[in-house]
DSSP file (Angstrom, degrees, kcal/mol; ACC not computed):
  #  RESIDUE AA STRUCTURE BP1 BP2  ACC     N-H-->O    O-->H-N    N-H-->O    O-->H-N    TCO  KAPPA ALPHA  PHI   PSI    X-CA   Y-CA   Z-CA
    1    1 A M              0   0    0      0, 0.0     2,-0.4     0, 0.0     0, 0.0   0.000 360.0 360.0 360.0 146.1  -76.2 -132.1 -165.3
    2    2 A V        -     0   0    0      0, 0.0     2,-0.3     0, 0.0     0, 0.0  -0.987 360.0-173.5-122.3 132.5  -76.1 -128.7 -166.9
    3    3 A F        -     0   0    0     -2,-0.4     0, 0.0     2,-0.0     0, 0.0  -0.921  24.7-124.8-127.5 150.1  -74.6 -128.2 -170.3
    4    4 A E    >   -     0   0    0     -2,-0.3     3,-2.1     1,-0.1     4,-0.2  -0.560  41.9-105.2 -77.8 157.0  -73.7 -125.3 -172.6
    5    5 A P  G >  S+     0   0    0      0, 0.0     3,-1.9     0, 0.0     4,-0.2   0.779 114.8  75.8 -56.6 -25.5  -75.3 -125.5 -176.1
    6    6 A G  G >  S+     0   0    0      1,-0.3     3,-1.6     2,-0.2     4,-0.4   0.601  70.6  84.7 -64.6 -10.8  -71.9 -126.5 -177.5
    7    7 A V  G X  S+     0   0    0     -3,-2.1     3,-1.5     1,-0.3    -1,-0.3   0.797  78.3  67.5 -59.6 -26.6  -72.3 -129.9 -176.0
    8    8 A F  G X  S+     0   0    0     -3,-1.9     3,-1.1     1,-0.3    -1,-0.3   0.730  85.7  68.2 -68.3 -20.7  -74.2 -130.8 -179.2
    9    9 A N  G <  S+     0   0    0     -3,-1.6    -1,-0.3     1,-0.2    -2,-0.2   0.727  97.4  54.8 -66.6 -20.2  -71.0 -130.4 -181.1
   10   10 A Y  G <  S+     0   0    0     -3,-1.5     2,-0.5    -4,-0.4    -1,-0.2   0.465  95.0  79.0 -92.2  -2.5  -69.8 -133.5 -179.3
   11   11 A L    <   -     0   0    0     -3,-1.1     3,-0.1    -4,-0.2     7,-0.0  -0.926  59.1-166.8-108.7 128.1  -72.8 -135.6 -180.4
   12   12 A K        -     0   0    0     -2,-0.5     2,-0.2     1,-0.2    -1,-0.1   0.916  62.2 -34.0 -81.5 -46.0  -72.8 -137.1 -183.9
   13   13 A D  S >  S-     0   0    0      0, 0.0     3,-1.7     0, 0.0    -1,-0.2  -0.843  80.2 -63.1-160.1-169.0  -76.5 -138.2 -184.3
   14   14 A D  T 3  S+     0   0    0      1,-0.3    -2,-0.0    -2,-0.2    -3,-0.0   0.642 126.2  59.3 -69.1 -13.6  -79.4 -139.6 -182.4
   15   15 A R  T 3  S+     0   0    0      2,-0.1    -1,-0.3     0, 0.0    -4,-0.0   0.501  78.4 118.8 -92.2  -3.7  -77.5 -142.8 -181.6
   16   16 A S    <   -     0   0    0     -3,-1.7     2,-0.6     1,-0.1    -5,-0.1  -0.308  60.3-137.0 -62.3 144.2  -74.8 -140.9 -179.8
   17   17 A I     >> -     0   0    0      1,-0.2     4,-3.4     2,-0.0     5,-0.9  -0.920   4.0-146.6-108.4 122.4  -74.3 -141.9 -176.2
   18   18 A L  I  >>S+     0   0    0     -2,-0.6     5,-3.0     1,-0.2     4,-0.8   0.904  94.9  48.6 -53.2 -49.3  -73.8 -138.9 -173.8
   19   19 A E  I  4>S+     0   0    0      3,-0.2     5,-0.5     1,-0.2    -1,-0.2   0.867 125.3  26.0 -65.9 -37.3  -71.5 -140.7 -171.4
   20   20 A T  I  45S+     0   0    0     -3,-0.2    -2,-0.2     3,-0.2    -1,-0.2   0.843 129.0  36.9 -97.2 -35.2  -69.1 -142.2 -174.0
   21   21 A D  I  <5S+     0   0    0     -4,-3.4     4,-0.5     3,-0.1    -3,-0.2   0.931 130.9  19.3 -83.5 -47.6  -69.4 -139.9 -177.0
   22   22 A A  I  X<S+     0   0    0     -5,-0.9     4,-3.0    -4,-0.8     5,-0.2   0.932 121.7  48.8 -92.9 -53.7  -69.7 -136.5 -175.4
   23   23 A L  I  ><S+     0   0    0     -5,-3.0     4,-2.4     1,-0.2     5,-0.2   0.885 110.6  50.9 -60.5 -40.5  -68.4 -136.7 -171.8
   24   24 A E  H  ><S+     0   0    0     -5,-0.5     4,-2.2    -6,-0.3    -1,-0.2   0.909 114.5  44.2 -62.6 -41.5  -65.2 -138.5 -172.6
   25   25 A C  H  > S+     0   0    0     -4,-0.5     4,-2.3     2,-0.2    -2,-0.2   0.907 112.1  52.3 -70.7 -41.5  -64.4 -135.9 -175.3
   26   26 A L  H  <>S+     0   0    0     -4,-3.0     5,-3.2     2,-0.2     6,-0.3   0.893 110.0  49.8 -60.4 -39.0  -65.4 -133.0 -173.0
   27   27 A A  H ><5S+     0   0    0     -4,-2.4     3,-1.8    -5,-0.2    -2,-0.2   0.940 110.1  50.2 -64.3 -46.7  -63.1 -134.4 -170.3
   28   28 A K  H 3<5S+     0   0    0     -4,-2.2    -2,-0.2     1,-0.3    -1,-0.2   0.861 111.8  48.4 -58.9 -37.5  -60.2 -134.7 -172.9
   29   29 A D  T 3<5S-     0   0    0     -4,-2.3    -1,-0.3    -5,-0.1    -2,-0.2   0.317 114.7-119.6 -85.7   8.6  -60.8 -131.1 -173.9
   30   30 A R  T < 5S+     0   0    0     -3,-1.8    -3,-0.2    -5,-0.1    -2,-0.1   0.890  74.1 130.8  54.0  45.0  -60.9 -130.0 -170.3
   31   31 A Q      < +     0   0    0     -5,-3.2     2,-0.4    -8,-0.1    -4,-0.2   0.127  39.6  97.1-113.1  18.7  -64.4 -128.7 -170.6
   32   32 A L        +     0   0    0     -6,-0.3     2,-0.3    -5,-0.2    -9,-0.0  -0.858  44.0 174.4-109.0 145.4  -65.9 -130.4 -167.5
   33   33 A A        -     0   0    0     -2,-0.4     2,-0.3     2,-0.0    -2,-0.0  -0.949  14.3-147.6-140.4 162.2  -66.5 -128.9 -164.1
   34   34 A A        -     0   0    0     -2,-0.3     2,-0.5     2,-0.0    -2,-0.0  -0.945   1.6-153.1-132.1 153.3  -68.1 -130.1 -161.0
   35   35 A Y        -     0   0    0     -2,-0.3     2,-0.7     2,-0.0    -2,-0.0  -0.992  18.0-135.5-126.7 124.8  -70.0 -128.4 -158.1
   36   36 A R        -     0   0    0     -2,-0.5     2,-0.6     2,-0.0    -2,-0.0  -0.712  20.7-164.4 -82.7 116.8  -70.1 -129.9 -154.7
   37   37 A H        +     0   0    0     -2,-0.7     4,-0.0     1,-0.1    -2,-0.0  -0.898  15.8 173.2-103.8 119.8  -73.6 -129.7 -153.4
   38   38 A D        +     0   0    0     -2,-0.6     2,-0.1     2,-0.1    -1,-0.1   0.199  52.9  82.1-115.5  16.3  -73.9 -130.2 -149.6
   39   39 A K  S    S-     0   0    0      1,-0.2    25,-0.1    25,-0.0    -2,-0.1  -0.282  96.1 -44.6-102.7-166.3  -77.6 -129.5 -149.1
   40   40 A F        +     0   0    0     23,-0.2     2,-0.3    -2,-0.1    -1,-0.2  -0.355  60.9 168.0 -63.6 137.1  -80.7 -131.7 -149.6
   41   41 A W        +     0   0    0     -3,-0.1     2,-0.3    -2,-0.1    -4,-0.0  -0.971   7.8 169.6-148.8 138.6  -80.8 -133.8 -152.8
   42   42 A Q        -     0   0    0     -2,-0.3    -2,-0.0     2,-0.0     2,-0.0  -0.947  27.9-129.9-148.8 127.6  -83.0 -136.6 -153.8
   43   43 A C        -     0   0    0     -2,-0.3     3,-0.1     1,-0.1    -2,-0.0  -0.322   7.7-156.8 -69.9 160.1  -83.3 -138.2 -157.2
   44   44 A M        +     0   0    0      1,-0.1    -1,-0.1     9,-0.0     3,-0.0  -0.485  48.9 126.1-134.1  62.8  -86.8 -138.7 -158.7
   45   45 A D        +     0   0    0      2,-0.0     2,-0.3     5,-0.0    -1,-0.1   0.690  67.2  39.9 -93.4 -22.5  -86.1 -141.5 -161.1
   46   46 A T  S  > S-     0   0    0     -3,-0.1     4,-2.1     1,-0.1     5,-0.1  -0.766  84.1-109.8-126.0 167.4  -88.8 -143.9 -159.9
   47   47 A L  H  > S+     0   0    0     -2,-0.3     4,-2.4     1,-0.2     5,-0.2   0.875 120.3  57.0 -63.4 -36.1  -92.4 -143.8 -158.8
   48   48 A R  H  > S+     0   0    0      2,-0.2     4,-2.2     1,-0.2    -1,-0.2   0.918 106.6  48.9 -60.7 -44.8  -91.1 -144.7 -155.3
   49   49 A D  H  > S+     0   0    0      1,-0.2     4,-2.4     2,-0.2    -1,-0.2   0.918 110.4  50.8 -58.6 -44.6  -88.9 -141.6 -155.3
   50   50 A K  H  X S+     0   0    0     -4,-2.1     4,-2.3     1,-0.2    -2,-0.2   0.908 110.4  49.2 -62.0 -42.5  -91.7 -139.4 -156.5
   51   51 A R  H  X S+     0   0    0     -4,-2.4     4,-2.4     2,-0.2    -1,-0.2   0.891 109.3  52.1 -65.3 -39.6  -94.0 -140.7 -153.7
   52   52 A Q  H  X S+     0   0    0     -4,-2.2     4,-2.2     1,-0.2    -1,-0.2   0.924 111.8  46.2 -62.9 -44.1  -91.3 -140.1 -151.0
   53   53 A L  H  X S+     0   0    0     -4,-2.4     4,-2.3     2,-0.2    -2,-0.2   0.883 111.8  50.9 -65.5 -38.6  -90.9 -136.5 -152.2
   54   54 A E  H  X S+     0   0    0     -4,-2.3     4,-2.9     2,-0.2     5,-0.2   0.898 108.2  53.3 -64.9 -39.3  -94.6 -136.0 -152.3
   55   55 A Q  H  X S+     0   0    0     -4,-2.4     4,-1.9     2,-0.2     6,-0.3   0.932 109.4  48.3 -61.8 -45.9  -94.9 -137.3 -148.7
   56   56 A L  H  X>S+     0   0    0     -4,-2.2     5,-1.8     1,-0.2     4,-0.6   0.928 113.0  48.2 -59.5 -42.9  -92.2 -134.9 -147.5
   57   57 A W  H ><5S+     0   0    0     -4,-2.3     3,-1.1     1,-0.2     5,-0.2   0.941 112.9  46.7 -64.0 -46.6  -94.0 -132.0 -149.3
   58   58 A Q  H 3<5S+     0   0    0     -4,-2.9    -1,-0.2     1,-0.3    -2,-0.2   0.785 109.0  55.4 -69.2 -26.5  -97.4 -132.9 -147.8
   59   59 A S  H 3<5S-     0   0    0     -4,-1.9    -1,-0.3    -5,-0.2    -2,-0.2   0.582 111.2-119.8 -80.9  -9.2  -96.0 -133.3 -144.3
   60   60 A G  T <<5S+     0   0    0     -3,-1.1    -3,-0.2    -4,-0.6    -2,-0.1   0.609  87.7 108.8  81.4  12.1  -94.6 -129.8 -144.4
   61   61 A K      < +     0   0    0     -5,-1.8    -4,-0.2    -6,-0.3    -3,-0.1  -0.142  33.3 139.9-112.2  35.9  -91.0 -131.3 -144.0
   62   62 A S    >   -     0   0    0     -6,-0.3     3,-1.6    -5,-0.2    -9,-0.0  -0.723  38.1-160.8 -85.9 108.8  -89.7 -130.6 -147.4
   63   63 A P  T 3  S+     0   0    0      0, 0.0   -23,-0.2     0, 0.0    -1,-0.2   0.665  86.5  61.9 -66.4 -16.4  -86.1 -129.4 -146.9
   64   64 A W  T 3  S+     0   0    0    -25,-0.1     2,-0.8    -3,-0.0    -2,-0.0   0.653  79.9  94.9 -84.6 -13.3  -85.9 -127.8 -150.4
   65   65 A K    <   +     0   0    0     -3,-1.6    -1,-0.0     1,-0.2    -3,-0.0  -0.686  42.9 164.2 -80.2 110.6  -88.8 -125.3 -149.5
   66   66 A V              0   0    0     -2,-0.8    -1,-0.2     1,-0.1    -2,-0.0   0.347 360.0 360.0-111.0   4.2  -87.0 -122.2 -148.4
   67   67 A W              0   0    0      0, 0.0    -1,-0.1     0, 0.0    -2,-0.1   0.398 360.0 360.0-106.5 360.0  -89.9 -119.7 -148.6
């Protein structure tokens, strides 16, 4: 996700929850947009994800490398 700095106006304090406190209000204020990405994407949330991406990179088959 990418946000403008104004997103912090939707968060009250450190206990605020992005999905319920900010995103719902941003949606009500019609301040959300989406981008359809149709190229390679892979999350890197776990050690398994990281290892898979490293394996792609080391094999020379990393689809995100365009140079």
